[in-house]
Kinemage of the C-alpha trace (Angstrom):
@kinemage 1
@onewidth
@group {chain A} dominant
@subgroup {mainchain}
@vectorlist {calphas} color= white
{ca unk a 1} P 26.600 -47.418 -7.647
{ca unk a 2} L 24.464 -45.431 -5.209
{ca unk a 3} L 21.098 -44.379 -6.648
{ca unk a 4} L 20.228 -40.663 -6.689
{ca unk a 5} L 16.843 -39.924 -5.144
{ca unk a 6} L 14.022 -37.659 -6.108
{ca unk a 7} L 13.053 -36.168 -2.755
{ca unk a 8} L 9.379 -35.988 -1.784
{ca unk a 9} L 9.736 -32.213 -1.558
{ca unk a 10} L 10.735 -32.143 -5.235
{ca unk a 11} L 7.305 -33.285 -6.332
{ca unk a 12} L 4.721 -33.498 -3.549
{ca unk a 13} L 4.086 -29.764 -3.315
{ca unk a 14} L 3.517 -29.656 -7.078
{ca unk a 15} L 1.087 -32.558 -7.453
{ca unk a 16} L -2.060 -30.524 -6.873
{ca unk a 17} L -0.952 -28.002 -9.472
{ca unk a 18} L 0.748 -30.250 -12.058
{ca unk a 19} L -1.288 -28.920 -15.010
{ca unk a 20} L 0.208 -25.426 -14.593
{ca unk a 21} L 3.670 -26.585 -13.483
{ca unk a 22} L 4.511 -29.321 -16.014
{ca unk a 23} L 4.532 -26.938 -19.041
{ca unk a 24} L 7.039 -24.762 -17.192
{ca unk a 25} L 9.389 -27.700 -16.495
{ca unk a 26} L 9.118 -28.869 -20.108
{ca unk a 27} L 9.892 -25.346 -21.341
{ca unk a 28} L 12.989 -25.184 -19.132
{ca unk a 29} L 14.184 -28.549 -20.495
{ca unk a 30} L 13.522 -27.401 -24.065
{ca unk a 31} L 15.460 -24.133 -23.529
{ca unk a 32} L 18.359 -26.080 -22.009
{ca unk a 33} L 18.469 -28.487 -24.973
{ca unk a 34} L 18.610 -25.623 -27.499
{ca unk a 35} L 21.428 -23.892 -25.594
{ca unk a 36} L 23.299 -27.200 -25.253
{ca unk a 37} L 23.147 -28.014 -28.967
{ca unk a 38} L 24.088 -24.460 -29.949
{ca unk a 39} L 27.069 -24.452 -27.572
{ca unk a 40} L 28.454 -27.934 -28.371
{ca unk a 41} L 27.119 -28.415 -31.923
{ca unk a 42} L 25.904 -31.873 -30.907
{ca unk a 43} L 22.629 -33.745 -30.569
{ca unk a 44} L 21.354 -35.426 -27.419
{ca unk a 45} L 21.339 -39.244 -27.376
{ca unk a 46} L 17.916 -40.038 -25.932
{ca unk a 47} L 18.622 -43.766 -25.565
{ca unk a 48} L 21.717 -43.092 -23.430
{ca unk a 49} L 19.759 -40.567 -21.363
{ca unk a 50} L 17.057 -43.188 -20.678
{ca unk a 51} L 19.729 -45.614 -19.427
{ca unk a 52} L 21.255 -42.931 -17.209
{ca unk a 53} L 17.878 -42.084 -15.679
{ca unk a 54} L 17.387 -45.775 -14.906
{ca unk a 55} L 20.827 -46.243 -13.375
{ca unk a 56} L 20.918 -42.970 -11.407
{ca unk a 57} L 17.304 -42.628 -10.273
{ca unk a 58} L 15.842 -46.110 -10.811
{ca unk a 59} L 13.133 -44.585 -12.983
{ca unk a 60} L 12.152 -46.346 -16.190
{ca unk a 61} L 11.446 -43.908 -19.023
{ca unk a 62} L 11.439 -44.578 -22.763
{ca unk a 63} L 13.662 -42.741 -25.215
{ca unk a 64} L 10.487 -41.685 -27.068
{ca unk a 65} L 9.228 -39.857 -23.961
{ca unk a 66} L 12.559 -38.119 -23.547
{ca unk a 67} L 12.563 -37.098 -27.211
{ca unk a 68} L 9.003 -35.741 -26.858
{ca unk a 69} L 10.084 -33.646 -23.869
{ca unk a 70} L 13.211 -32.197 -25.471
{ca unk a 71} L 11.625 -31.737 -28.921
{ca unk a 72} L 8.426 -30.163 -27.498
{ca unk a 73} L 6.141 -32.848 -28.915
{ca unk a 74} L 2.663 -33.553 -27.507
{ca unk a 75} L 3.126 -37.294 -26.964
{ca unk a 76} L 4.033 -39.537 -25.369
{ca unk a 77} L 3.540 -37.491 -22.207
{ca unk a 78} L 6.095 -37.658 -19.411
{ca unk a 79} L 5.161 -37.743 -15.725
{ca unk a 80} L 6.259 -35.021 -13.327
{ca unk a 81} L 8.702 -37.388 -11.571
{ca unk a 82} L 10.362 -38.141 -14.908
{ca unk a 83} L 10.666 -34.469 -15.783
{ca unk a 84} L 12.238 -33.629 -12.424
{ca unk a 85} L 14.692 -36.526 -12.876
{ca unk a 86} L 15.756 -35.142 -16.282
{ca unk a 87} L 16.262 -31.688 -14.757
{ca unk a 88} L 18.347 -33.119 -11.906
{ca unk a 89} L 20.415 -35.242 -14.328
{ca unk a 90} L 21.594 -32.149 -16.185
{ca unk a 91} L 21.597 -29.824 -13.115
{ca unk a 92} L 18.889 -27.645 -14.635
{ca unk a 93} L 17.614 -25.263 -11.877
{ca unk a 94} L 13.843 -25.265 -11.454
{ca unk a 95} L 11.588 -22.926 -9.550
{ca unk a 96} L 9.361 -24.588 -6.978
{ca unk a 97} L 5.628 -24.076 -7.399
{ca unk a 98} L 5.430 -21.021 -5.115
{ca unk a 99} L 8.345 -19.350 -6.913
{ca unk a 100} L 6.840 -20.276 -10.266
{ca unk a 101} L 3.454 -18.830 -9.335
{ca unk a 102} L 5.070 -15.665 -7.982
{ca unk a 103} L 7.043 -15.289 -11.212
{ca unk a 104} L 3.801 -15.478 -13.208
{ca unk a 105} L 2.096 -13.106 -10.741
{ca unk a 106} L 4.704 -10.365 -11.333
{ca unk a 107} L 4.475 -10.842 -15.107
{ca unk a 108} L 0.690 -10.533 -14.852
{ca unk a 109} L 1.131 -7.260 -12.937
{ca unk a 110} L 3.432 -5.948 -15.668
{ca unk a 111} L 0.970 -7.105 -18.308
{ca unk a 112} L -1.898 -5.263 -16.574
{ca unk a 113} L 0.221 -2.102 -16.322
{ca unk a 114} L 1.093 -2.364 -20.043
{ca unk a 115} L -2.588 -2.622 -21.018
{ca unk a 116} L -3.525 0.380 -18.859
{ca unk a 117} L -0.575 2.336 -20.266
{ca unk a 118} L -1.528 1.588 -23.860
{ca unk a 119} L -5.202 2.446 -23.229
{ca unk a 120} L -4.212 5.757 -21.630
{ca unk a 121} L -2.029 6.543 -24.652
{ca unk a 122} L -4.750 5.798 -27.208
{ca unk a 123} L -3.461 2.388 -28.259
{ca unk a 124} L 0.232 3.235 -28.594
{ca unk a 125} L 2.303 0.093 -27.969
{ca unk a 126} L 5.544 -0.288 -26.041
{ca unk a 127} L 8.753 -0.304 -28.046
{ca unk a 128} L 10.592 -3.284 -26.559
{ca unk a 129} L 13.780 -2.567 -28.541
{ca unk a 130} L 13.941 0.991 -27.212
{ca unk a 131} L 13.264 -0.219 -23.663
{ca unk a 132} L 16.057 -2.807 -23.921
{ca unk a 133} L 18.483 -0.120 -25.108
{ca unk a 134} L 17.398 2.181 -22.268
{ca unk a 135} L 18.053 -0.524 -19.666
{ca unk a 136} L 21.563 -1.038 -21.072
{ca unk a 137} L 22.234 2.710 -21.345
{ca unk a 138} L 20.813 3.902 -17.989
{ca unk a 139} L 21.199 0.850 -15.742
{ca unk a 140} L 23.917 -1.257 -17.347
{ca unk a 141} L 21.539 -4.236 -17.608
{ca unk a 142} L 22.171 -6.354 -20.697
{ca unk a 143} L 18.893 -7.665 -22.071
{ca unk a 144} L 17.028 -8.086 -25.340
{ca unk a 145} L 13.697 -6.972 -26.850
{ca unk a 146} L 12.532 -10.603 -26.622
{ca unk a 147} L 13.184 -10.718 -22.885
{ca unk a 148} L 11.392 -7.390 -22.382
{ca unk a 149} L 8.459 -8.679 -24.419
{ca unk a 150} L 8.305 -11.812 -22.261
{ca unk a 151} L 8.090 -9.658 -19.146
{ca unk a 152} L 5.259 -7.431 -20.367
{ca unk a 153} L 3.218 -9.823 -22.504
{ca unk a 154} L 1.791 -12.978 -20.921
{ca unk a 155} L 0.714 -14.177 -24.385
{ca unk a 156} L 4.343 -14.457 -25.435
{ca unk a 157} L 4.556 -18.245 -24.992
{ca unk a 158} L 8.095 -18.531 -26.340
{ca unk a 159} L 9.526 -16.954 -23.196
{ca unk a 160} L 6.474 -16.940 -20.975
{ca unk a 161} L 8.145 -18.860 -18.169
{ca unk a 162} L 11.441 -17.020 -18.158
{ca unk a 163} L 12.551 -16.302 -14.600
{ca unk a 164} L 12.321 -12.593 -13.848
{ca unk a 165} L 15.398 -10.910 -12.430
{ca unk a 166} L 14.966 -8.429 -9.589
{ca unk a 167} L 17.304 -5.852 -11.127
{ca unk a 168} L 15.279 -5.910 -14.362
{ca unk a 169} L 11.935 -5.451 -12.582
{ca unk a 170} L 13.380 -2.664 -10.405
{ca unk a 171} L 14.849 -0.891 -13.447
{ca unk a 172} L 11.535 -1.070 -15.329
{ca unk a 173} L 9.676 0.229 -12.267
{ca unk a 174} L 12.076 3.177 -12.020
{ca unk a 175} L 12.002 3.813 -15.772
{ca unk a 176} L 8.202 4.033 -15.920
{ca unk a 177} L 7.705 5.400 -12.379
{ca unk a 178} L 5.769 2.313 -11.229
{ca unk a 179} L 5.710 1.753 -7.421
{ca unk a 180} L 7.858 -1.358 -6.951
{ca unk a 181} L 5.552 -2.758 -4.252
{ca unk a 182} L 2.647 -2.670 -6.713
{ca unk a 183} L 4.567 -5.118 -8.896
{ca unk a 184} L 6.342 -7.274 -6.335
{ca unk a 185} L 3.988 -7.691 -3.379
{ca unk a 186} L 2.985 -11.284 -2.688
{ca unk a 187} L -0.547 -12.200 -3.811
{ca unk a 188} L -3.083 -12.900 -1.069
{ca unk a 189} L -0.412 -12.517 1.611
{ca unk a 190} L -1.830 -12.661 5.116
{ca unk a 191} L -1.407 -9.447 7.094
{ca unk a 192} L 0.494 -10.263 10.248
{ca unk a 193} L -0.378 -8.671 13.592
{ca unk a 194} L 3.191 -9.095 14.749
{ca unk a 195} L 4.965 -5.801 15.245
{ca unk a 196} L 8.412 -5.227 13.715
{ca unk a 197} L 10.285 -5.188 17.060
{ca unk a 198} L 9.207 -8.811 17.546
{ca unk a 199} L 10.878 -9.804 14.272
{ca unk a 200} L 14.347 -8.386 14.892
{ca unk a 201} L 17.184 -8.900 17.332
{ca unk a 202} L 18.532 -5.688 18.757
{ca unk a 203} L 22.200 -5.235 19.557
{ca unk a 204} L 23.251 -3.915 22.936
{ca unk a 205} L 23.571 -0.379 21.556
{ca unk a 206} L 20.206 -0.547 19.774
{ca unk a 207} L 18.055 -1.765 22.644
{ca unk a 208} L 17.386 1.742 23.888
{ca unk a 209} L 16.685 3.271 20.474
{ca unk a 210} L 14.452 6.322 20.386
{ca unk a 211} L 12.070 6.842 17.461
{ca unk a 212} L 8.961 8.807 16.660
{ca unk a 213} L 5.852 6.980 17.895
{ca unk a 214} L 4.406 5.346 14.759
{ca unk a 215} L 1.401 3.344 15.998
{ca unk a 216} L -1.672 4.753 14.190
{ca unk a 217} L -4.001 3.576 16.974
{ca unk a 218} L -2.657 6.469 19.072
{ca unk a 219} L -3.521 9.198 16.568
{ca unk a 220} L -6.415 11.643 17.037
{ca unk a 221} L -7.828 13.833 19.794
{ca unk a 222} L -7.892 13.190 23.549
{ca unk a 223} L -9.404 15.133 26.469
{ca unk a 224} L -6.994 15.831 29.312
{ca unk a 225} L -7.696 16.594 32.972
{ca unk a 226} L -5.141 17.686 35.565
{ca unk a 227} L -4.891 19.823 38.683
{ca unk a 228} L -4.096 23.477 38.253
{ca unk a 229} L -0.308 23.543 38.591
{ca unk a 230} L -0.133 25.750 41.677
{ca unk a 231} L 2.381 24.923 44.384
{ca unk a 232} L 1.428 25.351 48.035
{ca unk a 233} L 4.749 25.516 49.808
{ca unk a 234} L 3.863 24.256 53.275
{ca unk a 235} L 0.107 24.013 53.335
{ca unk a 236} L -1.751 20.726 53.586
{ca unk a 237} L -4.366 21.108 50.882
{ca unk a 238} L -6.739 18.135 50.464
{ca unk a 239} L -7.023 16.711 46.945
{ca unk a 240} L -10.785 17.237 47.204
{ca unk a 241} L -10.189 21.007 47.097
{ca unk a 242} L -7.818 20.989 44.107
{ca unk a 243} L -9.133 22.684 40.947
{ca unk a 244} L -9.275 20.643 37.736
{ca unk a 245} L -8.103 22.028 34.397
{ca unk a 246} L -9.151 20.697 30.946
{ca unk a 247} L -7.237 20.592 27.658
{ca unk a 248} L -7.332 18.836 24.276
{ca unk a 249} L -4.348 16.683 23.336
{ca unk a 250} L -3.842 15.759 19.674
{ca unk a 251} L -1.443 13.127 18.321
{ca unk a 252} L -0.745 13.535 14.608
{ca unk a 253} L 1.203 10.827 12.751
{ca unk a 254} L 2.326 11.963 9.286
{ca unk a 255} L 5.090 10.404 7.195
{ca unk a 256} L 7.979 9.714 9.553
{ca unk a 257} L 7.110 12.352 12.168
{ca unk a 258} L 4.687 12.330 15.092
{ca unk a 259} L 3.559 15.582 16.710
{ca unk a 260} L 1.799 16.103 20.035
{ca unk a 261} L -0.233 19.287 20.582
{ca unk a 262} L -1.820 20.316 23.889
{ca unk a 263} L -4.371 23.128 23.901
{ca unk a 264} L -6.110 24.453 27.010
{ca unk a 265} L -9.874 24.624 26.479
{ca unk a 266} L -10.765 27.336 28.966
{ca unk a 267} L -8.142 29.225 30.857
{ca unk a 268} L -8.595 30.183 34.474
{ca unk a 269} L -5.523 32.411 34.484
{ca unk a 270} L -6.203 36.122 34.909
{ca unk a 271} L -4.061 39.224 34.639
{ca unk a 272} L -5.377 42.159 36.681
{ca unk a 273} L -8.829 40.638 36.467
{ca unk a 274} L -8.674 39.977 32.718
{ca unk a 275} L -8.752 36.443 31.349
{ca unk a 276} L -5.551 35.339 29.627
{ca unk a 277} L -5.715 33.537 26.251
{ca unk a 278} L -5.592 29.738 26.134
{ca unk a 279} L -2.141 28.246 25.629
{ca unk a 280} L -1.099 25.827 22.881
{ca unk a 281} L 2.009 23.701 23.358
{ca unk a 282} L 3.458 21.440 20.689
{ca unk a 283} L 6.415 19.130 20.124
{ca unk a 284} L 7.501 15.732 18.737
{ca unk a 285} L 6.264 12.509 20.386
{ca unk a 286} L 8.896 9.805 20.803
{ca unk a 287} L 8.842 6.104 21.646
{ca unk a 288} L 11.676 4.937 23.881
{ca unk a 289} L 11.622 1.287 22.770
{ca unk a 290} L 13.441 -0.714 25.436
{ca unk a 291} L 11.280 0.244 28.450
{ca unk a 292} L 8.300 1.005 26.158
{ca unk a 293} L 7.860 4.595 27.293
{ca unk a 294} L 6.402 7.407 25.166
{ca unk a 295} L 7.416 10.972 25.942
{ca unk a 296} L 7.202 14.471 24.514
{ca unk a 297} L 8.698 17.843 25.415
{ca unk a 298} L 6.235 20.503 24.278
{ca unk a 299} L 6.355 24.309 24.355
{ca unk a 300} L 4.515 27.340 23.057
{ca unk a 301} L 5.830 29.396 20.102
{ca unk a 302} L 7.476 31.918 22.433
{ca unk a 303} L 9.299 29.256 24.440
{ca unk a 304} L 8.079 30.838 27.689
{ca unk a 305} L 5.792 27.964 28.561
{ca unk a 306} L 6.889 24.336 28.423
{ca unk a 307} L 5.855 20.920 29.645
{ca unk a 308} L 7.188 17.339 29.558
{ca unk a 309} L 4.733 14.428 29.209
{ca unk a 310} L 5.482 10.730 29.676
{ca unk a 311} L 3.299 7.608 29.611
{ca unk a 312} L 3.537 3.836 29.261
{ca unk a 313} L 3.477 2.716 25.606
{ca unk a 314} L 1.170 -0.182 24.760
{ca unk a 315} L 1.689 -1.910 21.411
{ca unk a 316} L -1.857 -1.617 20.066
{ca unk a 317} L -2.747 -3.731 17.025
{ca unk a 318} L -6.550 -3.875 16.989
{ca unk a 319} L -8.128 -0.820 18.631
{ca unk a 320} L -7.386 2.792 19.541
{ca unk a 321} L -5.967 3.894 22.902
{ca unk a 322} L -8.966 4.991 24.984
{ca unk a 323} L -7.285 6.093 28.196
{ca unk a 324} L -3.804 6.999 29.451
{ca unk a 325} L -2.390 8.065 32.788
{ca unk a 326} L 0.320 10.583 31.910
{ca unk a 327} L 3.165 11.971 33.998
{ca unk a 328} L 3.324 15.743 33.611
{ca unk a 329} L 6.364 17.892 34.445
{ca unk a 330} L 5.485 21.565 34.257
{ca unk a 331} L 5.990 24.942 35.985
{ca unk a 332} L 3.903 26.159 38.891
{ca unk a 333} L 1.469 28.893 37.901
{ca unk a 334} L 2.217 31.078 40.913
{ca unk a 335} L 4.984 33.683 40.930
{ca unk a 336} L 7.823 31.297 41.809
{ca unk a 337} L 7.316 29.237 38.585
{ca unk a 338} L 8.982 26.225 40.151
{ca unk a 339} L 9.158 22.927 38.224
{ca unk a 340} L 6.630 20.460 39.582
{ca unk a 341} L 5.357 16.969 38.773
{ca unk a 342} L 1.740 15.824 38.673
{ca unk a 343} L -0.568 13.366 36.932
{ca unk a 344} L -2.751 13.910 33.897
{ca unk a 345} L -5.799 11.741 33.071
{ca unk a 346} L -6.268 11.439 29.297
{ca unk a 347} L -9.553 10.188 27.768
{ca unk a 348} L -10.857 9.784 24.217
{ca unk a 349} L -14.257 11.106 25.312
{ca unk a 350} L -14.823 14.427 27.129
{ca unk a 351} L -15.568 14.210 30.857
{ca unk a 352} L -18.083 16.443 32.611
{ca unk a 353} L -15.550 17.407 35.261
{ca unk a 354} L -17.926 20.003 36.748
{ca unk a 355} L -20.282 17.197 37.734
{ca unk a 356} L -19.700 16.295 41.402
{ca unk a 357} L -19.511 12.529 40.871
{ca unk a 358} L -17.231 12.772 37.820
{ca unk a 359} L -14.975 15.304 39.549
{ca unk a 360} L -14.658 12.995 42.560
{ca unk a 361} L -13.486 10.133 40.311
{ca unk a 362} L -11.037 12.386 38.443
{ca unk a 363} L -9.536 13.715 41.672
{ca unk a 364} L -9.015 10.143 42.865
{ca unk a 365} L -7.190 9.286 39.624
{ca unk a 366} L -5.039 12.425 39.754
{ca unk a 367} L -4.055 12.102 43.420
{ca unk a 368} L -0.433 11.132 44.104
{ca unk a 369} L -1.429 8.416 46.565
{ca unk a 370} L -0.703 5.079 44.897
{ca unk a 371} L 1.470 3.990 47.817
{ca unk a 372} L 0.367 4.527 51.415
{ca unk a 373} L -2.828 6.557 51.678
{ca unk a 374} L -2.320 9.165 54.376
{ca unk a 375} L -5.490 10.814 55.714
{ca unk a 376} L -5.783 13.177 58.653
{ca unk a 377} L -7.969 12.152 61.591
{ca unk a 378} L -10.787 14.656 60.974
{ca unk a 379} L -11.136 13.718 57.282
{ca unk a 380} L -11.125 10.014 58.122
{ca unk a 381} L -13.961 10.428 60.614
{ca unk a 382} L -15.985 12.468 58.132
{ca unk a 383} L -15.584 9.792 55.424
{ca unk a 384} L -16.552 6.970 57.757
{ca unk a 385} L -19.558 8.897 59.017
{ca unk a 386} L -21.094 9.287 55.551
{ca unk a 387} L -20.096 5.969 53.916
{ca unk a 388} L -20.890 2.569 55.444
{ca unk a 389} L -18.423 0.721 53.197
{ca unk a 390} L -15.553 3.075 54.047
{ca unk a 391} L -16.512 2.774 57.698
{ca unk a 392} L -15.609 -0.933 57.471
{ca unk a 393} L -12.564 -0.491 55.209
{ca unk a 394} L -10.628 2.231 57.033
{ca unk a 395} L -11.292 2.107 60.743
{ca unk a 396} L -8.536 3.661 62.945
{ca unk a 397} L -7.734 0.188 64.248
{ca unk a 398} L -6.678 -0.900 60.729
{ca unk a 399} L -4.259 2.019 60.240
{ca unk a 400} L -0.616 0.995 59.878
{ca unk a 401} L 0.675 3.813 62.058
{ca unk a 402} L -0.465 6.794 64.044
{ca unk a 403} L 1.038 9.726 62.180
{ca unk a 404} L 2.023 13.288 63.045
{ca unk a 405} L 2.054 16.126 60.537
{ca unk a 406} L 4.613 18.917 60.873
{ca unk a 407} L 5.291 22.039 58.869
{ca unk a 408} L 8.825 22.046 57.474
{ca unk a 409} L 8.868 25.839 57.527
{ca unk a 410} L 7.732 25.766 61.169
{ca unk a 411} L 10.519 23.319 62.084
{ca unk a 412} L 13.071 25.589 60.438
{ca unk a 413} L 11.734 28.589 62.393
{ca unk a 414} L 11.754 26.661 65.665
{ca unk a 415} L 15.388 25.693 65.125
{ca unk a 416} L 16.545 29.220 66.100
{ca unk a 417} L 18.619 27.748 68.903
{ca unk a 418} L 20.855 25.972 66.333
{ca unk a 419} L 23.444 28.512 65.241
{ca unk a 420} L 24.993 26.434 62.479
{ca unk a 421} L 22.812 26.645 59.314
{ca unk a 422} L 24.342 23.448 57.932
{ca unk a 423} L 23.352 21.552 61.065
{ca unk a 424} L 19.786 22.892 60.710
{ca unk a 425} L 19.610 21.557 57.158
{ca unk a 426} L 20.995 18.185 58.266
{ca unk a 427} L 18.168 17.864 60.807
{ca unk a 428} L 15.543 18.731 58.146
{ca unk a 429} L 17.008 16.076 55.847
{ca unk a 430} L 16.997 13.554 58.689
{ca unk a 431} L 13.279 14.154 59.193
{ca unk a 432} L 12.585 13.955 55.450
{ca unk a 433} L 14.420 10.650 55.296
{ca unk a 434} L 12.142 9.191 57.948
{ca unk a 435} L 8.953 10.565 56.423
{ca unk a 436} L 6.349 7.992 55.354
{ca unk a 437} L 5.673 9.602 51.967
{ca unk a 438} L 6.904 7.375 49.111
{ca unk a 439} L 10.096 8.261 47.262
{ca unk a 440} L 8.545 7.523 43.847
{ca unk a 441} L 5.160 7.909 42.205
{ca unk a 442} L 4.148 5.278 39.622
{ca unk a 443} L 2.379 7.043 36.754
{ca unk a 444} L 0.857 3.942 35.151
{ca unk a 445} L -2.068 2.225 36.841
{ca unk a 446} L -2.426 -1.408 38.054
{ca unk a 447} L -4.266 -4.014 35.970
{ca unk a 448} L -7.516 -3.826 37.929
{ca unk a 449} L -7.661 -0.092 37.188
{ca unk a 450} L -7.791 -0.784 33.414
{ca unk a 451} L -11.013 -2.775 33.858
{ca unk a 452} L -12.468 -0.057 36.091
{ca unk a 453} L -11.707 2.780 33.640
{ca unk a 454} L -13.219 0.818 30.740
{ca unk a 455} L -16.531 0.321 32.592
{ca unk a 456} L -16.422 3.894 33.874
{ca unk a 457} L -16.166 5.309 30.339
{ca unk a 458} L -18.939 3.068 29.014
{ca unk a 459} L -21.191 4.225 31.851
{ca unk a 460} L -20.428 7.892 31.156
{ca unk a 461} L -20.992 7.433 27.423
{ca unk a 462} L -24.470 5.998 28.042
{ca unk a 463} L -25.295 8.947 30.335
{ca unk a 464} L -24.180 11.446 27.676
{ca unk a 465} L -26.174 9.675 24.931
{ca unk a 466} L -29.375 9.911 27.012
């Protein structure tokens, strides 16, 4: 006959904590014996059990030890391996040590709640019979006052190690309005830095799910800087001449909703010489999970002014977001009110954008020149004349191409000899197609920019503190 084995996992994880685990196993064996004798009206034969343990598990145990276990006598004491063998012989389910400790932990939580409840009610005690009836009446859970007592009172040794049932704990939590997590959370559980998306597999239809941005490291105020949204139809206006606007951006994360609010700090808009009030735009902030993009469509209360913002989402788990390059779709502020796209630089700390050096850095960040940098000949010579480093970096000999700048409006006017308007447009499109300007503008910045912006902000912070 093949011997049954006691696996190492059955006992090894318990050895360090045998003193607290053995009484539980003995109590389970005792409860099983009582139920067995009540059900079959028969007594256990301890001598036959000892023989069976020897034949099935090759463990020698005396009938006196077995009797002491099943009769709840102090001696002779059985070893843990012998107790586990008895449980396996009769298919008695046992909790492992972690489950056993968790079971006691939840009972301790209930016991602490009971004490606080009784103290708050001037010593009034819980009526376990009434609670048992309420669980049957309201939740359909059949239980007894003794079981309820065992759950709330750790001193109740008769049923101290009874396995708690989830439906009973949940019903008690609902009955007494106790937060279930307060009772059931694991003790001393390590807080994981892993974000939920890393723990789940998304189906094909879920991979592009859109949710409110929930990362608390994004919440709070930011200072925003962008060019005044004024469109110059056909005029080559250097970035160095573009006016910078300032606004405060706030991200508020409350419950299951995230709101983005953008408020202009000082308006430069005038109406017949009078300054117009600052605008405030607001709207929900979403996280588009698959490409990790955050975006928000915001508007003022009247709906006459609107803006779309979009930026790369970083899954922060240790520190707040200090800087973001944001794509900004808005309307031009001149009379045409055309939709236009531009960049927005977003900082946690305010920037002295009226300072010449700071403004120069901001204009460089906001410029739509992340691809080829196109500079006219006069500007290039001026830069090289006043900066020795630039003189070496951007000499005319290092330019990729010699470029020509044309006015699209001028080309259209000069095409008077083409009678067919459609043919005129085809020629304009042919020229556009061959233009060197990039077809896309990347809103996020390269890796080396992240290091630069970090040092730049630290330097500015030290200047402000002085």
